Structure formats: structure tokens, C-alpha cells
C-alpha positions as CSV (number, residue, x, y, z in Angstrom):
1,M,6.2,-98.9,4.8
2,K,7.5,-99.1,8.3
3,T,11.2,-100.3,9.0
4,S,12.2,-101.5,12.6
5,I,15.8,-100.8,12.9
6,D,18.0,-102.3,15.8
7,L,19.6,-99.6,17.0
8,H,22.3,-101.9,18.7
9,Q,23.2,-103.4,15.6
10,L,23.1,-100.3,13.7
11,L,25.3,-98.9,16.2
12,D,27.7,-101.8,16.0
13,C,27.8,-102.1,12.1
14,I,28.6,-98.2,11.3
15,G,32.7,-97.4,10.7
16,D,33.0,-94.4,13.4
17,A,32.8,-95.0,17.5
18,V,29.9,-93.9,19.0
19,I,30.7,-93.2,22.9
20,V,27.8,-91.5,24.9
21,S,28.7,-90.1,28.6
22,D,26.6,-89.0,31.5
23,A,26.5,-85.7,33.3
24,N,29.2,-87.3,35.6
25,E,31.5,-88.1,32.7
26,K,30.8,-92.0,32.9
27,I,30.6,-93.7,29.6
28,V,27.2,-95.5,29.0
29,L,27.6,-96.1,25.5
30,W,30.6,-97.6,23.4
31,N,30.2,-99.1,20.2
32,A,32.5,-102.0,18.1
33,A,34.0,-99.1,16.2
34,A,35.0,-97.4,19.7
35,T,36.7,-100.7,20.7
36,R,38.6,-101.1,17.6
37,I,39.7,-97.4,17.9
38,F,41.1,-97.2,21.1
39,G,41.6,-100.8,22.2
40,Y,39.1,-100.8,24.9
41,T,36.1,-103.7,25.3
42,E,33.1,-102.5,25.9
43,A,32.9,-104.5,29.2
44,E,36.3,-102.4,30.1
45,A,34.8,-98.6,29.1
46,L,31.6,-98.9,30.8
47,G,31.3,-96.9,33.8
48,N,34.6,-95.6,33.2
49,T,35.2,-91.8,32.7
50,L,36.2,-90.4,29.4
51,D,39.9,-90.2,31.1
52,L,40.4,-93.9,29.4
53,I,41.0,-92.0,26.0
54,V,42.0,-88.2,26.9
55,P,45.6,-87.7,26.8
56,E,47.0,-86.6,30.5
57,R,47.9,-82.9,29.3
58,Q,44.7,-82.3,27.9
59,R,42.4,-83.4,31.1
60,Q,41.8,-80.6,33.0
61,R,40.7,-78.6,29.8
62,H,38.6,-81.2,29.0
63,N,37.3,-81.9,32.4
64,E,36.5,-78.3,32.9
65,G,34.9,-77.9,29.5
66,Y,32.7,-81.0,30.4
67,S,31.7,-79.9,33.5
68,K,30.5,-76.5,32.1
69,S,28.4,-78.3,29.2
70,M,26.4,-80.1,31.8
71,A,26.0,-76.9,34.1
72,T,24.9,-74.5,31.2
73,G,23.8,-77.5,28.9
74,T,25.3,-76.1,26.2
75,T,28.5,-76.6,24.3
76,R,30.3,-74.0,22.2
77,Y,31.4,-76.4,19.9
78,G,27.6,-77.5,18.3
79,T,28.2,-79.4,15.3
80,S,31.8,-78.4,14.4
81,L,34.0,-81.0,13.7
82,L,37.3,-81.2,16.4
83,K,40.6,-82.2,16.0
84,V,42.4,-83.6,19.1
85,P,45.0,-85.9,20.5
86,A,43.9,-88.9,22.4
87,K,45.2,-92.0,23.5
88,H,44.8,-95.9,22.8
89,K,44.7,-98.6,25.6
90,D,48.3,-99.5,24.6
91,G,49.5,-95.9,25.2
92,R,50.2,-94.8,21.5
93,A,48.9,-91.5,21.0
94,L,46.5,-91.2,18.4
95,S,44.7,-88.2,16.3
96,I,40.9,-88.2,16.2
97,A,38.1,-86.3,14.6
98,F,34.8,-86.1,16.3
99,T,31.7,-84.2,16.5
100,V,29.6,-84.0,20.0
101,G,26.2,-83.1,20.6
102,M,24.2,-82.6,24.4
103,L,21.7,-85.0,25.7
104,F,18.8,-83.6,27.6
105,D,15.9,-85.0,29.8
106,E,12.0,-83.8,29.7
107,N,12.9,-80.9,31.7
108,H,16.2,-79.9,29.3
109,K,18.5,-80.7,32.0
110,A,21.5,-81.9,30.3
111,T,22.5,-85.5,31.0
112,G,24.9,-86.5,28.9
113,V,27.1,-85.8,25.4
114,A,26.9,-88.1,22.6
115,A,30.4,-88.3,20.3
116,V,30.9,-89.8,17.0
117,I,34.2,-90.2,16.4
118,R,36.7,-91.1,13.7
119,D,40.7,-92.1,13.6
120,E,42.7,-89.5,11.4
121,T,45.7,-90.8,13.2
122,E,46.9,-91.9,9.5
123,R,45.8,-89.2,7.5
124,F,47.2,-86.6,9.6
125,A,50.6,-88.3,9.7
126,E,50.1,-88.3,6.0
127,E,49.3,-84.7,6.1
128,R,52.1,-83.8,8.3
129,A,54.7,-85.5,6.1
130,L,53.5,-83.7,2.5
131,K,53.8,-80.3,4.2
132,K,57.2,-81.0,5.6
133,R,58.6,-82.2,1.9
134,L,56.8,-79.0,0.7
135,S,58.4,-77.1,3.1
136,D,61.7,-78.8,2.6
137,L,61.2,-78.1,-1.4
138,E,60.2,-74.4,-1.2
139,H,63.2,-73.6,1.3
140,P,66.4,-76.3,0.1
141,P,69.3,-76.3,3.0
142,S,71.8,-73.7,1.5
């Protein structure tokens, strides 16, 4: 039995952001979870670069890595879960965890990147607070 799946419906019903950008880092796919996490509507995001969500201090390194991945067709991250800062439309800092995958044309030339992103801001804050509490218990003030 073959099942037909509406990919747009699938992308919009999952809880993680799915963002696809082309070889020039322009956003070409932005799902509903991306809007919920980052605050930009699909219309605001499409056609813009990932600078929308990459904090200023990380942009140069991000852009260099992205360009290198497009030129070589490889990413050093593969299926690794990356944990990095990001930014919301309203300017607040986010902590995100994501995986990336390279996209290719029929000649195996890199055409873009797909990322699946989860907002870990609350969990990271809780983890930091627990680590601080543990440190305070292990090293009480004299």
C-alpha cells in the first residue's frame, strides 16, 4: 500500500524548524516551527540570508564556513548535533541545537544546505543554573 504524503504539510506539522538555504545562503524554505522559534514569518525569511538568525559576532566564521562548504561540497559537521547561539527577530539571544545536510544537483555540485533546528534556550539556561548551583554547593563562600 503506497501512501501519498504532502511534504508541505509534513514540514509545517513537525516541532523542529526546517530551514533550507541555497548556494548563496539565501533562504528558500522556512517552515512554521522556524517562524515560532525565530519570530520571522515565511514571507520575511524567504530570499534573505541566514544573517537573519546568526548573531553578529558569529557571522564572519559562519559565512566563511558556508562558502567553504559550497565550494567543496562537504561540511565538517556531517550528522553531528551542533549547539550554537542564534538570534530572534526581537533581538533576544537563543540557544539552538541542529543538524545540517548538504544538497546537491545531478552533477554533485553543492546547491544548498538543509538544517533541522531545535530551540534549546530554556534547557541550556536550566543546565547553566544547575551547574552554578552545584559549583556553589561544592565551593561555598568562606
